[in-house]
N, C-alpha and C positions, 0 to 999 in steps of 0.2 A: 504493500500500500504506500502511495506517495502523493504529494500535492502536485496538481497539474502545473507544469512550468509556464503554460500559456495564460494562467490565471492572472488577473490584474494584481492580486494580493501577493503573488509569489515573490517578486523582487523585494518587496518590503519585509516579508517574513524572513527571507534569507539574510537580508542585511541586519535585521534585528537579532537574528541568531548569532551572526558573526560579532556584532557589537556587544552582545551579552557575554560572550566568551572573554573579550578584552576587558569589559567592565568588571567582571568577576575577578580577573587576574589583578587589575589595578587596585580594586577595592581591598583584596586580601593582601596586597603589598603594603598598604598603609593603615588599614583598620586596626591591626593588632597593636600598633605602637602605644595607643592610649590605654590598653588593658594590661600592659606589662606589670605595673605596680600591684594590680589585683592578683595577677598570676603569682607574683612573688609571695604575696601574703597567703594565698590558698595552698601553695606548694612548699611553703617555708624555704624559699630560695632567695638568692641575692639578685641584684640587678644584672650582673654579668651573666648569670645562668639563664635568667628569663629572656635576655636579649637574643638568645639563640632561637627563640620561637619566631622572631622576625628574620634573623640572619639565615637560618636554615632554608626558609622559603626562597629568599632572594638568591641564595647560593645555588640551589638546584635550578631555579629559573634561569639565572644568568649563564650558568655553565652549559645549558642544554638547548637553548633557543636555536642557535645556528645549526647545531647538530641535527635536531629534529626537522628543521627546515630543509636541510640537505637530504635527509632520508626521504622526506616527502617528494622532493624533486626527482630523486633516483628511482623511487618505486611508483610514483604517481598515485599513491594511496592517500590522497588528501582527506577524503571522507573518512576512511578508516582511522587515520591518525587523529583527526579532529574529534570524532565520536569517542574514540578510546580515551582521549584527554578529558572529555566531559564526564565519562563514566568514572574514571579514576579520581577526578577532582571531587565528584559528588561523594564517592565512598570515603575518600581520605578526609573530607570535611566532616563527615559524620563521626569518624573515629577521633578526629581532633576535638570535637565537642564532648565526646564521651571519655576522653583520656583520663585515666585514674592517677597518672604520675606525669611529672614534667618531661621526663625523658621520652615517654610514649607520645606526648604532644609534639615534641620536637621532631621525632621520627616521622610522624604522619604529616607534619608541616613540610618536611623535606620531600615526601612523596607528593604532597599537594603542589609543590613548586614544579616538579617534573610534569605533573598533569597539566598545570597551567601552560607550560612551555609547549606541550603537544597541541593545545587549543590555539594559543596565540600565534605560533609559527605558521599555522595554516589558515588562520582567519581571513587575512587579506587575500590569500591565494584563492580561496573559495569564491570570494567576491569577484576577483579579476577573471576567474575561469568560467563562471556560470551566470554572470549578469551582463546585460548590454553595456557597451562603453559609456553611453550617455547617463546611465544610472550609477556607474562605478564611482563617479565623483561624489555624489550624495552619500553613497554607502560608506566610502572611506571617511567622509566628514563625520558621519554618525559614529563610526568606530573611534576616531580620534577624540571627538567631543566626549563620548561616553567614558573613554579611558581617563581623560584629564579630569572630568568631574569626579569619577570614582577615586582617583588618587588624592584629590584635594578634600573631598567630603568624607573620606574614610575615617580619620580620627574623630571627627564630630559625631558621625553615625555610630562608631564603636562606643563612644562615651555614653550616648543615649541608651544604646542596647544594654551595656553593662550596668548602667544606673537603674533602669526600670525592669530589667530581666536578670541576666547574669552573663559573665563572659562566655559561657558555653554557647549562648545564642548567636554570638558573633560568627560561629562556624555552623551552627544548626540551620541558619537561614539559607545557607548554600544548598542544602539538601533538596527542598522542593524546587528551587530554581534549576538545579542541576538535572533533576528528573525531567522537567519540561524541556531543558536544553538537549538532552539525549534523544527524547522523542522527536524534537524538531530536527535534529541532525539526521536521524534515520528517515524522516519523511521528506525533508526539503532538499538535501544535497544529492545530486545525481550520482549514479554509480561511478566508481573510479575507472579510469582507463590507464592501464599500465603502459608506460613509455618503453619503447624498444630502441636500442642502438644497433647499427648494422656494421659488421666487419667488412673488409674489402671483398670477401667472397659472398657478401649478401646474407650471411648468417646472423641470426639474432645473438647479440652479445652484450653483456652488462659489465661495466667497470666495477672493480672492487672498491668497497667503502674505505676511505682513508682513515683507518683506525689510529695511526700514529698522529695525524693532524688533529683528530678529535680529542685525543688524550692531551696533546700540547695545548689546545684551545681551552679545555676544561681546567688544566693546571694553571694556565695564565689567569683566567678569570677567577679561579679559586684563590690564588695568591692576592689578587687585587681586592676582592670583596672581603675576605677574612682579614687581610691586613688593615683595611680601613675600619672595619667593625671593631676589631680588637683595639685598634688605636683610639677610636673615639670613646669606646666603652671603658677602657682600662688605662687611659693616660699614656698611650704610645709606648708600651714596653718594647724591649729589644726584639722579641720575636715578631711583633707587628711590623717593625722597620725591615726586618729580614724578608718578610713576606712581600712587602712593597718593593723592595729591591729585586726580588725574584721575578716580579711581574714583567718588567721590560726585557729581562734576560730570556725568560721562557717565550715571551712575545717575539723576540728576535728569531729564535729557532722555529717558532710557528710560521712566521712570515717566510723564512727561508724554505721550510718544508712545502708550504702552499705554492710558492712561485715555481717550484721544481716538480710538482706532483701533477700527473696526468688528469686526475679527477679529485681535486682538493675539496675539503670541507667548505672553505670560503673560496669560491671560484674567482680566478683572476679576472673574469668578465665583470665581476662586481668590484673586486679589490683594486683593479687598475682603472675603473671607470671614474673619471674626475667628478662628474655630476653626482654619482651615487655616494662616493665616500665623503665629499664635501657637504652634501645635504644631510648625510648621517651624522657628521660632526656637529652641524648646526642644530639638528634635532636633539642631540645629546646635550649641547650647551643650554638650549632653552629648558629642557627638562631639569638639568642641574640647577639652574637659577630658580626655577619655579619650585622645585622640591626644597631648596634651601630656605626660601622665605616661609614656606608652609611649616618648616621645622622651627625657625628662630622667632618669628613674629608673635606666636602665642606667649612666649616668655616675656616679650615687651608689654603686651596688653595686660597680662595677669600681674606683671610687676608694677603697672600703673594703677592697679587696684580694681580692674574690671573683673566682673564675675565670669567664670569659665563658660557659662551659657552664652553671654553676650560676646565673649571672645570667639566662640564657635560660630556665631552668626556673622561676625565681621569676616572671619576666615572663609566664609561661604561666598563672599563677593567675587573673588577671582574665578572660581568654577562656574558661578552663575553667569558671569559675563562670557566665559568660554563657551558655555552651552548656548547663549544667545546668538553668538556669531559663528560658532564652529560648523554647524550644519549648513546654513545658507552659503557659507564661503565655498561650498562644493560647486554650486551653480556659478559662482563668480569666477572660479578658477577655469571653468570651461570657456568663459568669455574673455578673461584677462590673462590667463596663464598662471601656472603654479608659481613660477619664480617671482613674478611681480607681487603676488599676494604674500609669499614668504618674506620678501624684503620689506613690504609695508608692515607686516606683522611684527618683524623683529625690530623695526624702528619704533613702533608703538610700545613694544615690550621694553626696549631700552629707555624710552622716555618715562615709562611708568616707574622703573627702578630709580631713575634720577629724582623724580618728584617724590617718591616714597622715602628716599634717603633724606631729602630736604625736609619733608614733613616730620620725620623722627628727630632730626637735629633741632628743628624749630618748635617741636611739640605742637604741631599744627595738624589737628585731626582731619580737617578738610583736605589738606594736601595728601595725607596718608590714604584717605578714601579714594581720592582721584588717582593716586599711584596704583592702588590695588585694582581699580577699574581698568586702567590702561594695560596693566600686566595681564589681566584676564582676557581682555579684548585682543591684545597682541598675540597671546598664546593661541587663542582660538583661531585667529586669522592665519597663523603660521603653521600650526601643528599638522593639520590634516593635509594641506597642500604639499608640505614637506614630505609626508609619508607617501602621498600619491606620486610626487615627483620621483622618488626613489623607485617605486613600483613601475612607473612608466618607462624609466630608463634601464630597467633590468630585463634581461632576455625572458621570453615567455616560458622557457624551460627551467628558469631559476626563480620562480615566484615564491616558492617555499623558502629558499635561501634569502630572498629579498625581505620577506616578512620577518624571518628570524633576525636579520641584520637590523631592521628598523627597531624591533622591540628589545634587542640586545643593547642598542645604543640608548634607548630610553631607560632601560633598567640600570645600565651603568651610570647614566646621568642622575637617576634617583639616588643611588648609593653614594656617588661622588658629591652630590649636592648636600645631603645631610652631613656627611663627614667634613667637607670643606667649610661649610657655613658654621658648623659647630666649632671647628678648629679656629676659624677667623674670629668668631664672636668671643670665644674663650680667651684667645690671646689678647684681643683688644680690651676685654673686661678685666684682665689681670687675674683670672681664676675661673673655676667651673661655673660660677653663678653669673649669668649674662646680665650686663648693665645696659642702660639705654645707649651709651656710646658704643658698646660692643655690638649690639644689634644693628646700629646705624652703619658701622664700619662693614659688617657682613653684607648689608644691603648695597653699600657702595661697591663692594666687590662683585655683587650680583649684577650691577650696572655694567661692570667691565666684561663679565661673561656674556651679558646680553649683546653688547657691542660686537664681541667676537662672533656671536651667532649670526649677526647681520653680515659681517665681513665674509664668513664662510658661505653663507647663503648667496650673497652677491657674486662670489667667485664661481659658484656652481652653475655655469652657463647651460641653459637647456639646449639639448641637441635634437630634441624631438618636440613636436607640437604637444603642449600640455595645457 
């Protein structure tokens, strides 16, 4: 049984399904942060131990996105991988909610991260493979807007759920959504068509999976994510520095391996594509700056004496603005082109950070609100055209790898944003307790990252009509 592809509702149902997968991933990336103190109390653990509930998810997600995207491209099993991800995500969410011990919760959060990678790495591929080109723009906009909203609204939503229900429901709510998602995947996504490559004799032949490249990629991302998390959580001990030093070393061997491999995890068609990698860097920088203020600004507002509920409402301004402009920007990109929208978005994004920084230094609440509005609008105008630009400039047989690259960049940006803004705010504050000056300095650094995102976007010249 399946839904008729000729139905008027079909494209919208399929794009909602793909957007739901990304929404759930981004929500579970950020929603847990606010319940860590409650987990520490319930499980009689310290902050460092409970932080692994967040780190384990990000670690599994970051280390596997590109790998699963590559597997999808090699096998053509986009529906199978996406559906398997939804099933595993739903099951692991249930066991996270029912976990009797912290170590059990961490293990299933790790599994949940892998499941999210299965869904997210193939979500945009399904849109690009099965929807008409004129609708792909709107669909990608919905995915990007949903992801940004979920990332920003996660902590506030998690706080409300934990306060009125319990922390367990942060994970239980995924179960009914997941069941609907699995049913939707089975009914809406057309059957997979396995790709075949031909040898010189015309015989069907498959290249071997680049296992060494996959291990090197996972090791590089592992050293980066764990190094940053250990550093921010435990005051930059020696082993966190060693892990961070290991990242570029392993990364060098990964790049060397990929450029000499016949069938690499990260294809040179993407790796050496100027538009793809510059747009990916720009996307990472935007996510980095956005995640950074979502982490540091609540400390500023609560430090000024605002109630946590009011702080949460204020922090909903950027995602609300992102939602307002994110989806319609899809139609605009068809008319004006992805690059133009990306550039305008990063300019608004940069201006928002400058105004926000001035507002904090001057204690001017109107400027702070104006800065947050511009940051949300700029992110919404930039994020999805940037994702679509990467997909458009990626070969049709590498759509899974393209999706994996996009969300790996965003995941890296999220981790780097929290770590770097925490480091900058702490250093400027003269200690772990953030001061007004420390938060202002971190926002000023955010303006610098925003400007860099504009520069990289502007340098990524479109080579195709977008």
